[in-house]
C-alpha positions in Angstrom: -14.4 4.8 11.4 -13.8 8.5 10.7 -12.8 9.2 7.0 -12.9 12.0 4.4 -14.5 12.3 0.9 -12.6 13.7 -2.0 -13.9 17.0 -1.0 -12.2 16.6 2.4 -15.5 16.7 4.2 -15.7 14.6 7.4 -17.8 11.6 7.3 -18.4 8.6 9.8 -18.7 5.1 8.4 -20.0 1.9 10.0 -19.5 -1.3 8.4 -21.4 -4.7 8.5 -24.5 -3.7 10.1 -27.1 -6.9 9.7 -29.8 -6.4 7.5 -31.6 -9.8 8.1 -32.7 -11.8 11.0 -30.0 -13.7 12.8 -31.3 -17.0 11.7 -30.6 -15.8 7.9 -26.8 -15.6 8.8 -26.7 -18.9 10.5 -28.6 -20.7 7.8 -26.9 -19.1 4.7 -23.2 -18.3 5.7 -22.1 -18.2 2.2 -24.4 -15.2 1.6 -24.2 -13.6 5.0 -21.3 -11.1 4.1 -23.5 -9.9 1.2 -26.3 -8.9 3.3 -24.6 -6.6 5.6 -25.2 -2.7 5.2 -22.3 -0.3 5.3 -23.5 3.2 6.4 -21.5 6.3 5.7 -22.7 9.6 7.1 -21.7 13.2 7.1 -20.0 14.0 10.4 -21.8 16.6 12.7 -24.7 17.4 10.1 -28.3 16.9 9.8 -30.7 17.2 6.9 -28.8 15.4 4.3 -29.8 13.4 1.5 -29.4 9.6 1.6 -28.4 7.5 -1.6 -29.1 3.5 -1.3 -26.5 1.5 -3.2 -27.2 -2.2 -4.0 -24.2 -4.0 -5.6 -24.7 -6.0 -8.4 -24.0 -9.7 -8.4 -27.4 -10.7 -7.0 -26.0 -11.7 -3.6 -23.7 -14.5 -5.1 -21.1 -12.5 -6.6 -19.3 -9.1 -6.7 -17.1 -7.0 -4.1 -18.8 -5.1 -1.4 -17.8 -1.3 -1.3 -19.0 2.1 -0.9 -18.5 4.6 -4.0 -17.3 7.7 -2.2 -18.2 9.8 -5.3 -21.7 9.3 -3.9 -21.1 11.3 -0.8 -19.9 14.4 -2.9 -21.6 17.5 -2.8 -20.2 20.8 -2.5 -22.3 22.2 0.4 -23.6 19.2 2.2 -22.3 15.7 1.7 -24.6 12.8 1.0 -25.2 9.7 3.3 -24.8 6.3 1.5 -26.3 3.1 2.6 -24.7 0.3 0.8 -25.4 -3.4 0.9 -24.9 -6.3 -1.4 
């Protein structure tokens, strides 16, 4: 999915990438959604910094989201890997 951060810098976001082996999701359906990775990267750029964001909730609560503020940089936006 293509989107823009608050500085109108173009980003590409890929949601729900598996972080664990397939068997984990089959054996733990209640935690499956919490163990997926959302990856947001700057479009058409390289050499960017990457922020790893773990949501609170101990894999049992909370709402998964990617804080778009973490992508902000006036020159080069950061990539964000969010899980939880």
